[in-house]
N, C-alpha and C positions, 0 to 999 in steps of 0.2 A: 504494500500500500504506500502511496506517495502523498505527501501533504505539502501543499504550497504555502509559502509565507502569507501571512495575512496582508491583504492589500485593500486599497480603496477601490471604488467601483470603476475608476478610470484607468487603473493599471492593467496592462495587457499580460496575458500568459504567453509562453513561448509558442504555443500552437496558434494563438491569435496573431502573434508577431510574424510567424512564417506565412500565414494567410495574407497578412497585410503586405508582406514583401512580394508575394506572387502577384497580387493585384497591381502593385506598383510597377513590377517588371512588364506585365502585359500593357500597362498604360504607356510605358516608355517605348515599347515596340510599335504601338499604334501611332505614337507621336513621330517616330522615325519615318513611318510610311507616309505621313502627311506633311513631313517637314518641307518637302519641295514646294508645297503650295502656300507656305507661310513666309512672312517677312522675317528678317533676322531679329528685329526688336520683339516680335511676337514670340519667337522661339526662346529668346533669352528670358522673357517674362514667365513663360510656362515652365522652363527649366528651373528657374528660381523658386517657383511655387512648389514643384516636386521636391526640391531639396529641403524646403521649409517643412513640408508634410512629413518627410522622413525624420527630420530632427525632432519634431513634436512627438512622433511615435516612440523614438528611443528614449526621450525624456520621460514620457508617461510610463514606459516599461520599467525604468530603473529607479525612479525617485523614492519609492516606498519599500523596495525589496532589499534586504541585507545581502542577498546573493542572487545572481542571475539564474543559477541552476535550481531545480526543484530540491527541497529539503527532504531528508529522510524523516520517517515518522517520529514525532516528538512525544516525549513522555509528559503528558499534561496531568498526570494523577497527583502530583505534589506541587501545588502552586508555590511560588517563591514568597518571601516575607513581604515583598513590595506589592504583590498582586493578590495575596490571599485576603478575602474579606473577613472582617471581624465577626465572629459568631457570638451573639449574646448568650447563647445556651451552651457554650463550650465548657468542657470540664476544667476545673481549676488546675493550675500547674502544680508540680510536685511540692513547691515551696509554699503554696497557698494553704491557708487554714481551711480544714474541712470539718463541718459539724457532724457529730454523732449523737445518738440517743443512748444514754447510759444511766441506769438506775432511776429512770423516770424523768430525767432532765436533759437539756441539750448541752453538749460539751464540745467546745472548740479549742483545740490546742494549736497555738501559733508557734510552729517549730522555728521559724526564722527569728522570732523574738527570743525564744528560749536559747538559741545558740548564737545570739548577736555577739559581735566582737568584744563589746564592753557593756557592763551593766552597773548601775549605781546601787550598791547594797549597804552603804554606810548609814547608820542611824535609822534603820527601817523597822517596821512592824508589819505583821500579816494578820488580817482579820479573816477568820473562817466563819462563813455564814452557814449555820447548821439548820437544815430544814425543820421547822416546827419547834425548835428549841431555843434559838438565839445565836448570839455571836461569841466566838472565842478569839480574843486578841492576844497575840504573841509578840512580845518585845524580843528582838533578835540581838544576839551577842556577837556583833561583827568583829570586835577586837579579840575576843577569846577564840572564836572559830571562824575565821574569815572565809575559808574555802567552803565550809558547810553552809554558812549563811548565804554566800553567793549562789550556791546550788539551789537552796530553798527559795531564794528570791526569783531566780530564773524560772523555776518550776511554777511557783505561784503566779508570777507575772504573766506567764504565757498561757494560763488557763489549765495547766496540767492537773491541779488538784480539784478543779470543778467537777461536780457530780460523783466524786469518789466517796467512799464510805469509811467510817470507823468500823473495821471488820473484826476487831478483837476487843473484848473487855475481860480483863483479869481482875476480879473483884478485890478491892482494896489496894490494888497495885498499879495498873496502867490501863489506858485506852490507846489503841494503836490504829493508824490509818496511813494513807498515802500509796495504796496498792490498787492500780486500775482493775486488776482481776478480782479483788475482794477476797482473796484466798490466803494472803500472807506470803505468797511465793513470787509475786510480781514486783514490778517497779524498775526504775532506771535513773541514772543521773542525767542532768540537763545536757551535758556535753558528751555523754556516752563514754566517758573515761572513768578510770578508777578514782573514787573519792576516798582518800585515806582518812584514818582517824585523826582527830585533833584533840589530844589529851595532854594539854600543857598544865602541869601541876602548879605552875606559878600564877595561873589565872584565878580570879575570884570565883568563877562558876565551878571550877574543878575543886577548889577548897570547900565550897558550900556543899557540893555533892548532889545527890538525887532527892531533892525535896519536893513537896507537893507543888504542882504547877510547873515543874521543870519540864522542858521539851528537849528530847534527845533523839539521836538516830538509832533506829533498829538495824541490826546487822546479822550476818550469818557467821561471823568470826572477824578477826582483824582485817581492817581495810576493805570491807565489803559493803560500805554504805551506798544507798541508792536514793529512793524517794520515800521510803517508809520511815515513819517517825512515831514516837509515843509520848504521851503526857502522863506525868505521875499523878496518881490519885491520892497519894500520901507519901510521907517520908520513908525512904528505904535505904538500907545500908548495902548498896550494890557495889561490886568492884568497878573500878574506873575503866570500863571497856566500851562505853557508849558515849559518843561525842555529844556533850551538852551545848546547844546553840541558841537557847532562848528560854523564856519563862512566860506563863500566862499572866498578863497584867490586868485583864478584865474578862469576865465571863467564866470564872472558875465554877460558878453554880451550874453552868451548862455542862462543864466537864463532869461534875458530880452527878448530874441527871443521867448522862450516858453511862457512867460507872455503876449506876443503880439499876440499870435495865436488866430484864430477864435475858438469859443467854441459853444457847444450845451448847453444852459442854463439848469441847474438842481436845484441849490440851490438859484437861483436868476437870474435876467437878465444879470449879469456880472460874474456869478460864475457857472462853469460847466466843462464838459469834452471837451478837445481839439478835434476839428473835424479831425485834422491830428494826427495820433498816434505818441506819443513821447516815444521812447524806449531807455531805458538804456541798451546798448549792454553788457557792462562789468563794474564791480566795482572793483577797484584795491586798495589794502592797501599798503602803503609805509611809510617810515620815513620822518618826516618833516626835512627840511634842517636846 
């Protein structure tokens, strides 16, 4: 199959040009036969007219075609960026935020914001809006645990914690959340890299230890922190194996309500999943006063 270049209505194809040439040649032969009956001036005039017509034909043939030869079949299945029309219903790009329904609410995680080159995490607090119960405000310790706080701010600011649950209640001990799967086995860091423990014994949070309202990272062993965190329901003499990165400054009564909920025992008779789903509808990052 041969496909010719796109042309205007006036541009001739090669077949048309050949036909045009044959007609012109016949005309010249006829003129030659009657030349004896014409004056020289008349012959010159007719000759000039023929030359002009030939010139016009060549001009029309070549002005809009990149090449004079027919082009091979073009691949028009993939328009270029210059010619492809914008599709208002096109799918979002890989970097665009895509909403999902999770635990009865709409969750949109902005990965580009989560992995931005820089993020301001100094002097911040995070408000967890818990569906039907109220707000839990966490003041973050960016001086004591800068990498952990940066990770938490990136996750919260990008919508990662939205629609997640407190999937674990250990009576009198902790409530735990931050796992998209709601099983205690999921989660990730904001940058997808290893988040090491920050256990500096010279910090005030380390010295104070695991008191009621303290927020720390859950882990599976040394340097395995991701997105899961826990909030202390009371004071506990825990070994310093869990990075402390904040403390509840407002809404401790909401924490207590979650801690008092009935559970389905999983890790022990007083440690399991709440029978009533506890959903963090929104996590908001703001400056501490």
